[in-house]
All heavy atoms as TSV, in Angstrom:
chain	resi	resn	atom	element	x	y	z
A	1	MET	N	N	-9.449	10.220	-4.400
A	1	MET	CA	C	-9.694	8.790	-4.526
A	1	MET	C	C	-10.001	8.215	-3.146
A	1	MET	O	O	-9.369	8.563	-2.164
A	1	MET	CB	C	-8.461	8.112	-5.118
A	1	MET	CG	C	-8.604	6.640	-5.349
A	1	MET	SD	S	-7.200	5.967	-6.255
A	1	MET	CE	C	-7.861	4.403	-6.648
A	2	THR	N	N	-10.988	7.351	-3.064
A	2	THR	CA	C	-11.316	6.743	-1.779
A	2	THR	C	C	-10.648	5.383	-1.670
A	2	THR	O	O	-10.552	4.636	-2.634
A	2	THR	CB	C	-12.844	6.575	-1.639
A	2	THR	OG1	O	-13.317	5.754	-2.693
A	2	THR	CG2	C	-13.549	7.915	-1.665
A	3	PHE	N	N	-10.171	5.100	-0.481
A	3	PHE	CA	C	-9.484	3.847	-0.214
A	3	PHE	C	C	-10.218	3.104	0.889
A	3	PHE	O	O	-10.424	3.639	1.965
A	3	PHE	CB	C	-8.045	4.103	0.268
A	3	PHE	CG	C	-7.179	4.748	-0.757
A	3	PHE	CD1	C	-7.079	6.110	-0.853
A	3	PHE	CD2	C	-6.465	3.971	-1.655
A	3	PHE	CE1	C	-6.276	6.699	-1.798
A	3	PHE	CE2	C	-5.670	4.546	-2.610
A	3	PHE	CZ	C	-5.578	5.925	-2.692
A	4	ASN	N	N	-10.599	1.883	0.590
A	4	ASN	CA	C	-11.252	1.053	1.590
A	4	ASN	C	C	-10.651	-0.343	1.652
A	4	ASN	O	O	-10.784	-1.018	2.659
A	4	ASN	CB	C	-12.751	0.935	1.300
A	4	ASN	CG	C	-13.433	2.283	1.380
A	4	ASN	OD1	O	-13.243	3.025	2.330
A	4	ASN	ND2	N	-14.215	2.615	0.372
A	5	THR	N	N	-9.999	-0.773	0.582
A	5	THR	CA	C	-9.495	-2.144	0.510
A	5	THR	C	C	-8.081	-2.166	-0.055
A	5	THR	O	O	-7.598	-1.178	-0.611
A	5	THR	CB	C	-10.382	-3.009	-0.399
A	5	THR	OG1	O	-10.274	-2.522	-1.734
A	5	THR	CG2	C	-11.840	-2.985	0.047
A	6	MET	N	N	-7.461	-3.331	0.061
A	6	MET	CA	C	-6.144	-3.544	-0.537
A	6	MET	C	C	-6.208	-3.335	-2.040
A	6	MET	O	O	-5.268	-2.834	-2.650
A	6	MET	CB	C	-5.637	-4.957	-0.234
A	6	MET	CG	C	-4.885	-5.078	1.051
A	6	MET	SD	S	-3.393	-4.058	1.055
A	6	MET	CE	C	-2.509	-4.740	-0.323
A	7	HIS	N	N	-7.309	-3.743	-2.639
A	7	HIS	CA	C	-7.465	-3.574	-4.087
A	7	HIS	C	C	-7.358	-2.096	-4.466
A	7	HIS	O	O	-6.745	-1.757	-5.487
A	7	HIS	CB	C	-8.803	-4.175	-4.547
A	7	HIS	CG	C	-8.967	-4.110	-6.025
A	7	HIS	ND1	N	-9.717	-3.153	-6.629
A	7	HIS	CD2	C	-8.457	-4.892	-7.024
A	7	HIS	CE1	C	-9.673	-3.337	-7.950
A	7	HIS	NE2	N	-8.914	-4.381	-8.196
A	8	ASP	N	N	-7.937	-1.217	-3.649
A	8	ASP	CA	C	-7.852	0.220	-3.914
A	8	ASP	C	C	-6.399	0.699	-3.885
A	8	ASP	O	O	-5.994	1.519	-4.705
A	8	ASP	CB	C	-8.677	0.996	-2.899
A	8	ASP	CG	C	-10.157	0.687	-2.966
A	8	ASP	OD1	O	-10.652	0.333	-4.073
A	8	ASP	OD2	O	-10.819	0.796	-1.922
A	9	VAL	N	N	-5.627	0.187	-2.925
A	9	VAL	CA	C	-4.210	0.574	-2.835
A	9	VAL	C	C	-3.451	0.048	-4.054
A	9	VAL	O	O	-2.624	0.753	-4.647
A	9	VAL	CB	C	-3.578	0.054	-1.529
A	9	VAL	CG1	C	-2.097	0.388	-1.469
A	9	VAL	CG2	C	-4.311	0.631	-0.304
A	10	GLN	N	N	-3.755	-1.180	-4.465
A	10	GLN	CA	C	-3.105	-1.728	-5.654
A	10	GLN	C	C	-3.434	-0.908	-6.893
A	10	GLN	O	O	-2.567	-0.679	-7.731
A	10	GLN	CB	C	-3.541	-3.187	-5.867
A	10	GLN	CG	C	-2.976	-4.134	-4.834
A	10	GLN	CD	C	-3.590	-5.519	-4.929
A	10	GLN	OE1	O	-4.776	-5.675	-5.168
A	10	GLN	NE2	N	-2.756	-6.537	-4.700
A	11	MET	N	N	-4.659	-0.444	-7.000
A	11	MET	CA	C	-5.059	0.384	-8.150
A	11	MET	C	C	-4.354	1.743	-8.123
A	11	MET	O	O	-3.993	2.258	-9.165
A	11	MET	CB	C	-6.585	0.579	-8.183
A	11	MET	CG	C	-7.353	-0.680	-8.500
A	11	MET	SD	S	-6.968	-1.363	-10.134
A	11	MET	CE	C	-5.890	-2.716	-9.685
A	12	LEU	N	N	-4.138	2.282	-6.932
A	12	LEU	CA	C	-3.368	3.533	-6.808
A	12	LEU	C	C	-1.971	3.324	-7.362
A	12	LEU	O	O	-1.487	4.118	-8.182
A	12	LEU	CB	C	-3.306	3.965	-5.350
A	12	LEU	CG	C	-2.312	5.106	-5.070
A	12	LEU	CD1	C	-2.842	6.420	-5.629
A	12	LEU	CD2	C	-2.023	5.231	-3.585
A	13	LEU	N	N	-1.310	2.272	-6.922
A	13	LEU	CA	C	0.055	2.005	-7.393
A	13	LEU	C	C	0.063	1.719	-8.891
A	13	LEU	O	O	0.946	2.220	-9.608
A	13	LEU	CB	C	0.659	0.827	-6.613
A	13	LEU	CG	C	0.948	1.121	-5.138
A	13	LEU	CD1	C	1.328	-0.158	-4.413
A	13	LEU	CD2	C	2.034	2.168	-4.992
A	14	LYS	N	N	-0.903	0.992	-9.370
A	14	LYS	CA	C	-0.986	0.664	-10.799
A	14	LYS	C	C	-1.140	1.932	-11.635
A	14	LYS	O	O	-0.586	2.043	-12.721
A	14	LYS	CB	C	-2.171	-0.279	-11.041
A	14	LYS	CG	C	-2.308	-0.734	-12.467
A	14	LYS	CD	C	-3.472	-1.687	-12.612
A	14	LYS	CE	C	-3.652	-2.090	-14.065
A	14	LYS	NZ	N	-4.801	-2.973	-14.224
A	15	ARG	N	N	-1.889	2.896	-11.097
A	15	ARG	CA	C	-2.097	4.168	-11.790
A	15	ARG	C	C	-0.758	4.855	-12.100
A	15	ARG	O	O	-0.623	5.577	-13.076
A	15	ARG	CB	C	-2.959	5.072	-10.923
A	15	ARG	CG	C	-3.572	6.227	-11.659
A	15	ARG	CD	C	-4.603	6.921	-10.796
A	15	ARG	NE	N	-3.933	7.829	-9.889
A	15	ARG	CZ	C	-4.439	8.282	-8.756
A	15	ARG	NH1	N	-5.622	7.882	-8.360
A	15	ARG	NH2	N	-3.762	9.115	-8.007
A	16	PHE	N	N	0.252	4.608	-11.260
A	16	PHE	CA	C	1.572	5.181	-11.449
A	16	PHE	C	C	2.571	4.170	-12.020
A	16	PHE	O	O	3.777	4.381	-11.989
A	16	PHE	CB	C	2.093	5.745	-10.125
A	16	PHE	CG	C	1.311	6.942	-9.664
A	16	PHE	CD1	C	0.311	6.800	-8.717
A	16	PHE	CD2	C	1.549	8.201	-10.198
A	16	PHE	CE1	C	-0.426	7.895	-8.293
A	16	PHE	CE2	C	0.812	9.306	-9.789
A	16	PHE	CZ	C	-0.176	9.147	-8.833
A	17	GLY	N	N	2.051	3.068	-12.537
A	17	GLY	CA	C	2.917	2.073	-13.162
A	17	GLY	C	C	3.713	1.227	-12.185
A	17	GLY	O	O	4.711	0.628	-12.552
A	18	GLN	N	N	3.254	1.168	-10.940
A	18	GLN	CA	C	3.945	0.399	-9.908
A	18	GLN	C	C	3.251	-0.944	-9.709
A	18	GLN	O	O	2.123	-1.002	-9.241
A	18	GLN	CB	C	3.951	1.169	-8.579
A	18	GLN	CG	C	4.640	2.497	-8.637
A	18	GLN	CD	C	6.123	2.368	-8.848
A	18	GLN	OE1	O	6.739	1.403	-8.396
A	18	GLN	NE2	N	6.702	3.318	-9.542
A	19	TYR	N	N	3.939	-1.993	-10.064
A	19	TYR	CA	C	3.456	-3.349	-9.833
A	19	TYR	C	C	4.422	-3.985	-8.849
A	19	TYR	O	O	5.583	-4.188	-9.160
A	19	TYR	CB	C	3.407	-4.163	-11.127
A	19	TYR	CG	C	2.439	-3.584	-12.131
A	19	TYR	CD1	C	2.823	-2.585	-13.013
A	19	TYR	CD2	C	1.121	-4.028	-12.176
A	19	TYR	CE1	C	1.937	-2.037	-13.930
A	19	TYR	CE2	C	0.230	-3.500	-13.088
A	19	TYR	CZ	C	0.632	-2.493	-13.956
A	19	TYR	OH	O	-0.251	-1.966	-14.851
A	20	VAL	N	N	3.951	-4.265	-7.634
A	20	VAL	CA	C	4.835	-4.681	-6.555
A	20	VAL	C	C	4.626	-6.159	-6.239
A	20	VAL	O	O	3.498	-6.583	-5.969
A	20	VAL	CB	C	4.580	-3.843	-5.288
A	20	VAL	CG1	C	5.510	-4.261	-4.165
A	20	VAL	CG2	C	4.739	-2.337	-5.588
A	21	TYR	N	N	5.704	-6.900	-6.320
A	21	TYR	CA	C	5.692	-8.322	-5.971
A	21	TYR	C	C	6.923	-8.631	-5.125
A	21	TYR	O	O	8.012	-8.257	-5.478
A	21	TYR	CB	C	5.720	-9.200	-7.227
A	21	TYR	CG	C	4.523	-8.990	-8.121
A	21	TYR	CD1	C	4.613	-8.166	-9.232
A	21	TYR	CD2	C	3.323	-9.613	-7.838
A	21	TYR	CE1	C	3.509	-7.956	-10.044
A	21	TYR	CE2	C	2.208	-9.409	-8.647
A	21	TYR	CZ	C	2.316	-8.583	-9.746
A	21	TYR	OH	O	1.235	-8.375	-10.539
A	22	GLY	N	N	6.705	-9.296	-4.017
A	22	GLY	CA	C	7.817	-9.710	-3.167
A	22	GLY	C	C	7.852	-11.216	-3.059
A	22	GLY	O	O	7.027	-11.915	-3.669
A	23	PRO	N	N	8.787	-11.719	-2.273
A	23	PRO	CA	C	8.927	-13.180	-2.135
A	23	PRO	C	C	7.855	-13.796	-1.241
A	23	PRO	O	O	7.908	-14.964	-0.919
A	23	PRO	CB	C	10.312	-13.338	-1.532
A	23	PRO	CG	C	10.572	-12.066	-0.827
A	23	PRO	CD	C	9.864	-11.005	-1.612
A	24	GLY	N	N	6.877	-13.020	-0.840
A	24	GLY	CA	C	5.767	-13.508	-0.020
A	24	GLY	C	C	4.810	-12.359	0.222
A	24	GLY	O	O	5.083	-11.205	-0.107
A	25	ARG	N	N	3.661	-12.669	0.775
A	25	ARG	CA	C	2.652	-11.626	0.989
A	25	ARG	C	C	3.132	-10.522	1.918
A	25	ARG	O	O	2.957	-9.342	1.629
A	25	ARG	CB	C	1.361	-12.245	1.539
A	25	ARG	CG	C	0.283	-11.203	1.799
A	25	ARG	CD	C	-1.101	-11.788	1.823
A	25	ARG	NE	N	-2.091	-10.885	2.365
A	25	ARG	CZ	C	-2.655	-9.875	1.688
A	25	ARG	NH1	N	-2.306	-9.661	0.449
A	25	ARG	NH2	N	-3.562	-9.096	2.255
A	26	LEU	N	N	3.780	-10.878	3.015
A	26	LEU	CA	C	4.263	-9.874	3.961
A	26	LEU	C	C	5.291	-8.943	3.285
A	26	LEU	O	O	5.204	-7.732	3.416
A	26	LEU	CB	C	4.851	-10.535	5.206
A	26	LEU	CG	C	5.326	-9.601	6.307
A	26	LEU	CD1	C	4.172	-8.710	6.791
A	26	LEU	CD2	C	5.896	-10.393	7.475
A	27	ALA	N	N	6.220	-9.517	2.566
A	27	ALA	CA	C	7.222	-8.707	1.873
A	27	ALA	C	C	6.574	-7.810	0.829
A	27	ALA	O	O	6.950	-6.646	0.668
A	27	ALA	CB	C	8.268	-9.606	1.226
A	28	THR	N	N	5.582	-8.326	0.127
A	28	THR	CA	C	4.871	-7.532	-0.868
A	28	THR	C	C	4.167	-6.346	-0.225
A	28	THR	O	O	4.242	-5.221	-0.727
A	28	THR	CB	C	3.853	-8.412	-1.630
A	28	THR	OG1	O	4.560	-9.456	-2.288
A	28	THR	CG2	C	3.064	-7.604	-2.651
A	29	LEU	N	N	3.521	-6.572	0.901
A	29	LEU	CA	C	2.845	-5.489	1.613
A	29	LEU	C	C	3.833	-4.425	2.068
A	29	LEU	O	O	3.573	-3.215	1.955
A	29	LEU	CB	C	2.070	-6.034	2.817
A	29	LEU	CG	C	0.883	-6.930	2.486
A	29	LEU	CD1	C	0.394	-7.651	3.753
A	29	LEU	CD2	C	-0.240	-6.140	1.847
A	30	GLU	N	N	4.979	-4.858	2.572
A	30	GLU	CA	C	6.004	-3.912	3.033
A	30	GLU	C	C	6.571	-3.116	1.855
A	30	GLU	O	O	6.805	-1.902	1.974
A	30	GLU	CB	C	7.099	-4.652	3.779
A	30	GLU	CG	C	6.613	-5.187	5.121
A	30	GLU	CD	C	7.572	-6.152	5.782
A	30	GLU	OE1	O	8.487	-6.685	5.093
A	30	GLU	OE2	O	7.412	-6.399	6.983
A	31	LEU	N	N	6.769	-3.770	0.721
A	31	LEU	CA	C	7.255	-3.059	-0.471
A	31	LEU	C	C	6.204	-2.059	-0.966
A	31	LEU	O	O	6.545	-0.954	-1.403
A	31	LEU	CB	C	7.606	-4.051	-1.570
A	31	LEU	CG	C	8.855	-4.891	-1.338
A	31	LEU	CD1	C	8.943	-6.008	-2.390
A	31	LEU	CD2	C	10.092	-4.029	-1.369
A	32	MET	N	N	4.942	-2.439	-0.895
A	32	MET	CA	C	3.862	-1.531	-1.293
A	32	MET	C	C	3.860	-0.285	-0.407
A	32	MET	O	O	3.669	0.838	-0.900
A	32	MET	CB	C	2.504	-2.236	-1.221
A	32	MET	CG	C	2.309	-3.268	-2.308
A	32	MET	SD	S	0.774	-4.204	-2.103
A	32	MET	CE	C	-0.412	-2.977	-2.583
A	33	GLU	N	N	4.084	-0.474	0.875
A	33	GLU	CA	C	4.127	0.657	1.795
A	33	GLU	C	C	5.263	1.604	1.423
A	33	GLU	O	O	5.085	2.837	1.423
A	33	GLU	CB	C	4.299	0.152	3.236
A	33	GLU	CG	C	4.207	1.239	4.268
A	33	GLU	CD	C	4.296	0.722	5.691
A	33	GLU	OE1	O	4.439	-0.478	5.911
A	33	GLU	OE2	O	4.232	1.573	6.600
A	34	ILE	N	N	6.409	1.058	1.080
A	34	ILE	CA	C	7.548	1.893	0.642
A	34	ILE	C	C	7.195	2.667	-0.619
A	34	ILE	O	O	7.503	3.867	-0.730
A	34	ILE	CB	C	8.800	1.008	0.446
A	34	ILE	CG1	C	9.286	0.476	1.788
A	34	ILE	CG2	C	9.898	1.790	-0.271
A	34	ILE	CD1	C	10.321	-0.637	1.688
A	35	GLU	N	N	6.569	1.992	-1.565
A	35	GLU	CA	C	6.217	2.648	-2.843
A	35	GLU	C	C	5.196	3.773	-2.624
A	35	GLU	O	O	5.304	4.835	-3.230
A	35	GLU	CB	C	5.665	1.630	-3.837
A	35	GLU	CG	C	6.700	0.668	-4.358
A	35	GLU	CD	C	7.845	1.327	-5.106
A	35	GLU	OE1	O	7.623	2.389	-5.739
A	35	GLU	OE2	O	8.951	0.790	-5.082
A	36	VAL	N	N	4.215	3.551	-1.747
A	36	VAL	CA	C	3.235	4.593	-1.445
A	36	VAL	C	C	3.933	5.796	-0.811
A	36	VAL	O	O	3.653	6.940	-1.159
A	36	VAL	CB	C	2.107	4.040	-0.538
A	36	VAL	CG1	C	1.242	5.155	0.006
A	36	VAL	CG2	C	1.251	3.043	-1.318
A	37	LYS	N	N	4.855	5.534	0.106
A	37	LYS	CA	C	5.592	6.639	0.746
A	37	LYS	C	C	6.412	7.388	-0.291
A	37	LYS	O	O	6.458	8.637	-0.255
A	37	LYS	CB	C	6.501	6.100	1.844
A	37	LYS	CG	C	7.227	7.221	2.593
A	37	LYS	CD	C	8.112	6.694	3.691
A	37	LYS	CE	C	8.745	7.787	4.514
A	37	LYS	NZ	N	9.165	8.974	3.852
A	38	ASP	N	N	7.041	6.695	-1.200
A	38	ASP	CA	C	7.833	7.359	-2.255
A	38	ASP	C	C	6.943	8.237	-3.128
A	38	ASP	O	O	7.342	9.356	-3.487
A	38	ASP	CB	C	8.565	6.337	-3.121
A	38	ASP	CG	C	9.734	5.680	-2.391
A	38	ASP	OD1	O	10.142	6.170	-1.319
A	38	ASP	OD2	O	10.242	4.651	-2.925
A	39	LEU	N	N	5.742	7.774	-3.455
A	39	LEU	CA	C	4.822	8.586	-4.247
A	39	LEU	C	C	4.426	9.850	-3.489
A	39	LEU	O	O	4.373	10.942	-4.060
A	39	LEU	CB	C	3.560	7.785	-4.597
A	39	LEU	CG	C	3.715	6.687	-5.637
A	39	LEU	CD1	C	2.424	5.871	-5.751
A	39	LEU	CD2	C	4.090	7.287	-7.005
A	40	TYR	N	N	4.183	9.706	-2.188
A	40	TYR	CA	C	3.824	10.864	-1.372
A	40	TYR	C	C	5.001	11.842	-1.273
A	40	TYR	O	O	4.822	13.053	-1.458
A	40	TYR	CB	C	3.370	10.422	0.016
A	40	TYR	CG	C	3.098	11.571	0.940
A	40	TYR	CD1	C	1.994	12.403	0.732
A	40	TYR	CD2	C	3.943	11.854	2.002
A	40	TYR	CE1	C	1.745	13.478	1.573
A	40	TYR	CE2	C	3.706	12.915	2.850
A	40	TYR	CZ	C	2.617	13.737	2.620
A	40	TYR	OH	O	2.369	14.800	3.448
A	41	ASP	N	N	6.186	11.307	-1.003
A	41	ASP	CA	C	7.374	12.153	-0.874
A	41	ASP	C	C	7.667	12.922	-2.167
A	41	ASP	O	O	8.186	14.041	-2.125
A	41	ASP	CB	C	8.599	11.322	-0.483
A	41	ASP	CG	C	8.529	10.838	0.960
A	41	ASP	OD1	O	7.699	11.360	1.758
A	41	ASP	OD2	O	9.294	9.906	1.300
A	42	ALA	N	N	7.318	12.319	-3.305
A	42	ALA	CA	C	7.528	12.967	-4.604
A	42	ALA	C	C	6.395	13.937	-4.943
A	42	ALA	O	O	6.433	14.581	-5.987
A	42	ALA	CB	C	7.656	11.903	-5.687
A	43	GLY	N	N	5.396	14.043	-4.071
A	43	GLY	CA	C	4.290	14.955	-4.300
A	43	GLY	C	C	3.287	14.477	-5.324
A	43	GLY	O	O	2.524	15.263	-5.878
A	44	MET	N	N	3.265	13.184	-5.578
A	44	MET	CA	C	2.388	12.639	-6.601
A	44	MET	C	C	1.002	12.229	-6.066
A	44	MET	O	O	0.079	12.060	-6.860
A	44	MET	CB	C	3.067	11.459	-7.289
A	44	MET	CG	C	4.356	11.874	-7.981
A	44	MET	SD	S	5.207	10.517	-8.767
A	44	MET	CE	C	4.244	10.380	-10.264
A	45	ILE	N	N	0.891	12.063	-4.761
A	45	ILE	CA	C	-0.414	11.776	-4.157
A	45	ILE	C	C	-0.645	12.720	-2.990
A	45	ILE	O	O	0.311	13.210	-2.368
A	45	ILE	CB	C	-0.562	10.293	-3.713
A	45	ILE	CG1	C	0.490	9.911	-2.669
A	45	ILE	CG2	C	-0.514	9.354	-4.900
A	45	ILE	CD1	C	0.299	8.525	-2.080
A	46	GLU	N	N	-1.900	12.952	-2.694
A	46	GLU	CA	C	-2.282	13.840	-1.597
A	46	GLU	C	C	-2.042	13.177	-0.237
A	46	GLU	O	O	-2.022	11.951	-0.128
A	46	GLU	CB	C	-3.771	14.184	-1.720
A	46	GLU	CG	C	-4.129	14.918	-2.990
A	46	GLU	CD	C	-3.586	16.329	-3.013
A	46	GLU	OE1	O	-3.522	16.976	-1.951
A	46	GLU	OE2	O	-3.199	16.774	-4.119
A	47	ARG	N	N	-1.901	14.014	0.776
A	47	ARG	CA	C	-1.651	13.527	2.129
A	47	ARG	C	C	-2.756	12.574	2.596
A	47	ARG	O	O	-2.473	11.531	3.178
A	47	ARG	CB	C	-1.524	14.709	3.090
A	47	ARG	CG	C	-1.181	14.309	4.504
A	47	ARG	CD	C	-0.936	15.546	5.373
A	47	ARG	NE	N	-0.386	15.177	6.649
A	47	ARG	CZ	C	-1.121	14.911	7.728
A	47	ARG	NH1	N	-2.443	14.978	7.660
A	47	ARG	NH2	N	-0.554	14.574	8.867
A	48	GLU	N	N	-3.990	12.942	2.348
A	48	GLU	CA	C	-5.122	12.109	2.775
A	48	GLU	C	C	-5.077	10.720	2.124
A	48	GLU	O	O	-5.297	9.705	2.789
A	48	GLU	CB	C	-6.439	12.802	2.423
A	48	GLU	CG	C	-7.661	12.063	2.909
A	48	GLU	CD	C	-8.943	12.810	2.583
A	48	GLU	OE1	O	-8.962	14.038	2.735
A	48	GLU	OE2	O	-9.909	12.133	2.192
A	49	ASP	N	N	-4.756	10.680	0.835
A	49	ASP	CA	C	-4.640	9.402	0.134
A	49	ASP	C	C	-3.486	8.587	0.699
A	49	ASP	O	O	-3.606	7.375	0.879
A	49	ASP	CB	C	-4.450	9.620	-1.362
A	49	ASP	CG	C	-5.687	10.190	-2.029
A	49	ASP	OD1	O	-6.787	10.100	-1.454
A	49	ASP	OD2	O	-5.537	10.723	-3.136
A	50	TYR	N	N	-2.387	9.253	0.965
A	50	TYR	CA	C	-1.215	8.588	1.538
A	50	TYR	C	C	-1.556	7.948	2.884
A	50	TYR	O	O	-1.294	6.770	3.121
A	50	TYR	CB	C	-0.057	9.574	1.691
A	50	TYR	CG	C	1.045	9.096	2.580
A	50	TYR	CD1	C	1.902	8.077	2.159
A	50	TYR	CD2	C	1.254	9.648	3.835
A	50	TYR	CE1	C	2.922	7.626	2.972
A	50	TYR	CE2	C	2.260	9.199	4.666
A	50	TYR	CZ	C	3.100	8.189	4.231
A	50	TYR	OH	O	4.099	7.736	5.044
A	51	LEU	N	N	-2.163	8.748	3.760
A	51	LEU	CA	C	-2.477	8.248	5.101
A	51	LEU	C	C	-3.457	7.065	5.069
A	51	LEU	O	O	-3.284	6.099	5.801
A	51	LEU	CB	C	-3.028	9.383	5.979
A	51	LEU	CG	C	-2.036	10.487	6.313
A	51	LEU	CD1	C	-2.733	11.623	7.048
A	51	LEU	CD2	C	-0.869	9.950	7.114
A	52	LYS	N	N	-4.466	7.164	4.232
A	52	LYS	CA	C	-5.452	6.089	4.137
A	52	LYS	C	C	-4.808	4.799	3.581
A	52	LYS	O	O	-5.035	3.715	4.094
A	52	LYS	CB	C	-6.623	6.525	3.254
A	52	LYS	CG	C	-7.734	5.533	3.169
A	52	LYS	CD	C	-8.466	5.384	4.472
A	52	LYS	CE	C	-9.672	4.476	4.268
A	52	LYS	NZ	N	-10.362	4.185	5.499
A	53	ALA	N	N	-3.986	4.964	2.533
A	53	ALA	CA	C	-3.323	3.801	1.948
A	53	ALA	C	C	-2.384	3.136	2.950
A	53	ALA	O	O	-2.373	1.907	3.081
A	53	ALA	CB	C	-2.554	4.217	0.697
A	54	VAL	N	N	-1.625	3.933	3.689
A	54	VAL	CA	C	-0.698	3.383	4.686
A	54	VAL	C	C	-1.474	2.691	5.808
A	54	VAL	O	O	-1.065	1.623	6.276
A	54	VAL	CB	C	0.242	4.465	5.238
A	54	VAL	CG1	C	1.001	3.988	6.463
A	54	VAL	CG2	C	1.226	4.905	4.160
A	55	MET	N	N	-2.597	3.265	6.214
A	55	MET	CA	C	-3.408	2.643	7.251
A	55	MET	C	C	-3.892	1.257	6.798
A	55	MET	O	O	-3.825	0.286	7.563
A	55	MET	CB	C	-4.611	3.525	7.592
A	55	MET	CG	C	-5.462	2.972	8.710
A	55	MET	SD	S	-6.893	3.991	9.091
A	55	MET	CE	C	-7.902	3.685	7.643
A	56	ILE	N	N	-4.362	1.156	5.567
A	56	ILE	CA	C	-4.814	-0.130	5.029
A	56	ILE	C	C	-3.657	-1.125	4.983
A	56	ILE	O	O	-3.794	-2.278	5.399
A	56	ILE	CB	C	-5.450	0.062	3.645
A	56	ILE	CG1	C	-6.774	0.816	3.767
A	56	ILE	CG2	C	-5.647	-1.296	2.942
A	56	ILE	CD1	C	-7.329	1.306	2.462
A	57	LEU	N	N	-2.504	-0.678	4.488
A	57	LEU	CA	C	-1.334	-1.567	4.393
A	57	LEU	C	C	-0.873	-2.033	5.762
A	57	LEU	O	O	-0.582	-3.210	5.956
A	57	LEU	CB	C	-0.203	-0.866	3.643
A	57	LEU	CG	C	-0.427	-0.717	2.143
A	57	LEU	CD1	C	0.544	0.289	1.552
A	57	LEU	CD2	C	-0.340	-2.054	1.448
A	58	LYS	N	N	-0.798	-1.117	6.730
A	58	LYS	CA	C	-0.361	-1.502	8.078
A	58	LYS	C	C	-1.325	-2.506	8.712
A	58	LYS	O	O	-0.914	-3.437	9.402
A	58	LYS	CB	C	-0.180	-0.266	8.960
A	58	LYS	CG	C	1.042	0.538	8.603
A	58	LYS	CD	C	1.391	1.513	9.675
A	58	LYS	CE	C	2.636	2.299	9.317
A	58	LYS	NZ	N	3.838	1.499	9.268
A	59	ASN	N	N	-2.610	-2.326	8.463
A	59	ASN	CA	C	-3.607	-3.265	8.968
A	59	ASN	C	C	-3.395	-4.650	8.351
A	59	ASN	O	O	-3.435	-5.668	9.043
A	59	ASN	CB	C	-5.015	-2.752	8.675
A	59	ASN	CG	C	-6.074	-3.610	9.318
A	59	ASN	OD1	O	-5.948	-3.981	10.476
A	59	ASN	ND2	N	-7.111	-3.902	8.579
A	60	GLU	N	N	-3.137	-4.697	7.052
A	60	GLU	CA	C	-2.892	-5.976	6.368
A	60	GLU	C	C	-1.586	-6.606	6.857
A	60	GLU	O	O	-1.512	-7.825	7.023
A	60	GLU	CB	C	-2.859	-5.777	4.860
A	60	GLU	CG	C	-4.198	-5.437	4.256
A	60	GLU	CD	C	-5.214	-6.565	4.398
A	60	GLU	OE1	O	-4.834	-7.742	4.223
A	60	GLU	OE2	O	-6.379	-6.266	4.686
A	61	ILE	N	N	-0.564	-5.791	7.079
A	61	ILE	CA	C	0.717	-6.291	7.590
A	61	ILE	C	C	0.520	-6.901	8.989
A	61	ILE	O	O	1.036	-7.976	9.286
A	61	ILE	CB	C	1.776	-5.168	7.618
A	61	ILE	CG1	C	2.203	-4.828	6.183
A	61	ILE	CG2	C	2.993	-5.579	8.461
A	61	ILE	CD1	C	3.031	-3.557	6.053
A	62	ARG	N	N	-0.260	-6.212	9.809
A	62	ARG	CA	C	-0.542	-6.730	11.163
A	62	ARG	C	C	-1.264	-8.068	11.086
A	62	ARG	O	O	-0.896	-9.029	11.763
A	62	ARG	CB	C	-1.385	-5.715	11.948
A	62	ARG	CG	C	-1.696	-6.162	13.364
A	62	ARG	CD	C	-2.653	-5.230	14.070
A	62	ARG	NE	N	-3.873	-4.941	13.309
A	62	ARG	CZ	C	-4.919	-5.758	13.216
A	62	ARG	NH1	N	-4.900	-6.926	13.801
A	62	ARG	NH2	N	-5.982	-5.415	12.513
A	63	LYS	N	N	-2.279	-8.143	10.234
A	63	LYS	CA	C	-3.013	-9.392	10.072
A	63	LYS	C	C	-2.099	-10.521	9.583
A	63	LYS	O	O	-2.162	-11.655	10.088
A	63	LYS	CB	C	-4.150	-9.236	9.058
A	63	LYS	CG	C	-5.324	-8.446	9.552
A	63	LYS	CD	C	-6.341	-8.373	8.420
A	63	LYS	CE	C	-7.489	-7.465	8.710
A	63	LYS	NZ	N	-8.409	-7.382	7.552
A	64	GLU	N	N	-1.265	-10.203	8.612
A	64	GLU	CA	C	-0.358	-11.217	8.063
A	64	GLU	C	C	0.660	-11.679	9.105
A	64	GLU	O	O	0.977	-12.863	9.191
A	64	GLU	CB	C	0.360	-10.649	6.834
A	64	GLU	CG	C	1.098	-11.660	6.020
A	64	GLU	CD	C	0.209	-12.686	5.343
A	64	GLU	OE1	O	-0.973	-12.391	5.061
A	64	GLU	OE2	O	0.707	-13.787	5.058
A	65	SER	N	N	1.148	-10.746	9.906
A	65	SER	CA	C	2.124	-11.069	10.949
A	65	SER	C	C	1.522	-11.962	12.033
A	65	SER	O	O	2.210	-12.785	12.616
A	65	SER	CB	C	2.683	-9.793	11.576
A	65	SER	OG	O	3.409	-9.064	10.644
A	66	GLN	N	N	0.232	-11.796	12.258
A	66	GLN	CA	C	-0.449	-12.604	13.266
A	66	GLN	C	C	-0.962	-13.930	12.712
A	66	GLN	O	O	-1.497	-14.746	13.424
A	66	GLN	CB	C	-1.635	-11.815	13.842
A	66	GLN	CG	C	-1.223	-10.625	14.643
A	66	GLN	CD	C	-2.412	-9.799	15.124
A	66	GLN	OE1	O	-3.543	-10.018	14.694
A	66	GLN	NE2	N	-2.150	-8.862	16.008
A	67	GLY	N	N	-0.833	-14.107	11.401
A	67	GLY	CA	C	-1.256	-15.356	10.794
A	67	GLY	C	C	-2.703	-15.366	10.342
A	67	GLY	O	O	-3.204	-16.382	9.898
A	68	ASP	N	N	-3.396	-14.220	10.490
A	68	ASP	CA	C	-4.783	-14.122	10.011
A	68	ASP	C	C	-4.781	-13.983	8.514
A	68	ASP	O	O	-3.873	-13.463	7.909
A	68	ASP	CB	C	-5.491	-12.926	10.619
A	68	ASP	CG	C	-5.635	-13.029	12.127
A	68	ASP	OD1	O	-5.508	-14.155	12.630
A	68	ASP	OD2	O	-5.848	-12.001	12.785
A	69	GLN	N	N	-5.845	-14.443	7.879
A	69	GLN	CA	C	-5.954	-14.299	6.417
A	69	GLN	C	C	-7.136	-13.448	6.104
A	69	GLN	O	O	-8.197	-13.550	6.350
A	69	GLN	CB	C	-6.059	-15.668	5.758
A	69	GLN	CG	C	-4.795	-16.446	5.898
A	69	GLN	CD	C	-3.698	-15.983	4.939
A	69	GLN	OE1	O	-3.964	-15.441	3.871
A	69	GLN	NE2	N	-2.473	-16.172	5.310
């Protein structure tokens, strides 16, 4: 699976029945990162998919932390 956007990461999580909502965008992104790591640790996603998804999430977390939209 190719990952280029947050939507792609959301679709990955949805594929495994994971719908992540937090009390704000930053919290939601952090929870999504935890869920992606759990999927990888359980052997449910490939290393390449894991790394790409985490890279996208960390980039979004950085943007959110800096106040960019």
